[in-house]
N, C-alpha and C positions, 0 to 999 in steps of 0.2 A: 452534401452528405459527408459528415465527419467519420473517418475511419478510426475506431478506438480499438487498440490491441489489448489482448490479455495474454501475458506471458504464459505459454502452455507447456511448460516442462514438467510441472508437478503441482498439485494443490487444487484449490477450489476454482478451477477454470470454468467449468460448465455453469456454475452458480453465477459468476460475474456475467458470462455471455447471456444468460437468461434475463438478468436484470437489464442489461444494456439494450436488449431487444424491445424493452418496454418504453424506451426513450426515443421520441420522435427525432428524426434527422441523424441518427447514429447507425453506422454499420459496424457491428462487432466483428473482430478478426482474431483468430488464434495465432499467436506468434511463436514459432519454433525455429525459424531460420533468420539469418541476417537479412535476406531479401524481404521477408515479411515484416521485419522490424523497420526497414526503410520505408515501407508503404504506409505506416500508420501515422496519424496526427498526434496521438497521445497513447499512453500505455499504462495498464494496470498490472502491478506485480501482486499476485494473489497470496492468500494464506497457504500454508503447507508446512514443509520442513525446511528451514532456512539453510541448514548445512547441505542437504541434498540439492536444493535449488542452486546454491552457490557453486557446487561441484558441476552440476549440469550446465550452468552458464559458461563455465570454462570448457567443458567437454564439447559443447555445441558451438564454440567460438563466438559466443554472444556477449561476453563480459565487456570487452573493450568497445565494440560498436554501441552497446547500450550506454556505457559511460559517456561516450562521445555525443550521442544524441541528447542525453540529459544535460550535459554541459553546454550544448548548442541551444538549449531552451525548450526541448520537447517536454510538455507536461507529463509528469509521472506520478502515480499514486501507489504506495505500498500499503497493503493491508496485512497486519499481523506479521507473518514471516517476511512479507514484502517490506515492512518497516525495518526489520532487522537487516535485510539486504541493502537498503538505502543508507543505513547509519555509517557514520565515519568510525564510530567506536562501539564495540560490543563488550560489555563487562565480562571479565574472565577469559577473553579470547585475545590472542596477540594480533590477530588480523581480522579485518572486515571483509566484505564482499565488493559491492559497488563503491562504497565509501564516498558518496557524493553529498549526503545531507549532514549538516553540522549538528548531529545529535549523538548521544550515547544511550544505548538501550540495554535493558536487562531482559534476557530470554526467560520464558516460562515464569514470569514474575509473580503470577498468581498460583503457581504450583501445578500439580498434575491435572490431567483432563477431567477427573471427577470433580474438580473445583471450578469447572466452567460455570458461567453465570450470564444472566441477561438483566439489563437495567434499561430504563427510559430516561433520556436526558434531552434538554434543549442545548443545542450547539449553535449559538447565534450566527456564526459564519455560514452555516448550512441552512438553517430554518429557525423560525420562532416557535415551532411546535416540537413537542417531545418526540424523539425518534428512538426505535429499539436498537440497543447496542448489545451484541453477543460477543462474549469473550471466551476463547477456547485456548488454554495453555498460552495465554496472551503475554506479550512483552509490554513494558512501559518504558517511557523515556526518563532517564535519570539526570541528564544534563543537556542543555541546549546552548548553541552559539548565539551571538548577538543578533544575527539576521534571521533567527527562527522565531516564529510566532506560535505560542501554545494556543490551541483551539479548545481543548477540553482538559480539565484537571479533576481528579477525584482522589480524595484522601492524600493530597500532596503529591500525587503522581500525574505526569502528563500522558494523556492517552490519545491525543491527536495534535498534530502540529503542521505548520506550513512554512516553507522557505522558498521564495521565488516560485519556480515552476514545479516544486515538489510538495506532495501532500503525503502524510503518513498517519495511519490510524491503527491502533492496536486491536480494534474490534472488527467484526465481520458484517458490514451492511449487506453483502451478497447473500447472507443466510436468512434475510427477512424479505418481506414483499415490499418494503419501503424503498423508493427510488431516490430519495432526497440527496444522499451523498454522491451517488453516481451522476445525478443530474448536475450537481454542483461541479463535479470534476469535468464533466463533458462540456458544460456550457459557461462556466464562470472562471475557469483557470486558463 
């Protein structure tokens, strides 16, 4: 049984836990402490408010232990705000948060919440079938390093990427009933 953590400081935690419960062989765990972080085999950083989540990572003394676990090879997946937390660079911001993934991101790249949207796309890395992709105040990737593989591009913008043990998506698979991306993260990374 793999223990898959969901960083539970803020954001769409329950939605990820609900999807993870549908995947055989997975024990979902909410992660709020260093001890819980050390228990998990992999971690999802959910969507939410990246500035707040970055502050809470520092307040809960989770920032450095999380950076260490990622650098030691623990698979990690950031969705939306989680993508921003993983990024080495954030446009318009002098500092990042975890700064482990060689990407530069633009926050709220599609504008305000009223401009949220859903599309269906095939992402060959995940599946050969179209999957629903929900974007809410979504970021996108504006630059990648040489070790980063783009997994989905739309209108010239990168919306999903992978670098070694790190996965980043600007959309929210946890807000659909589709388990494809969670299954990929749990069983193929």
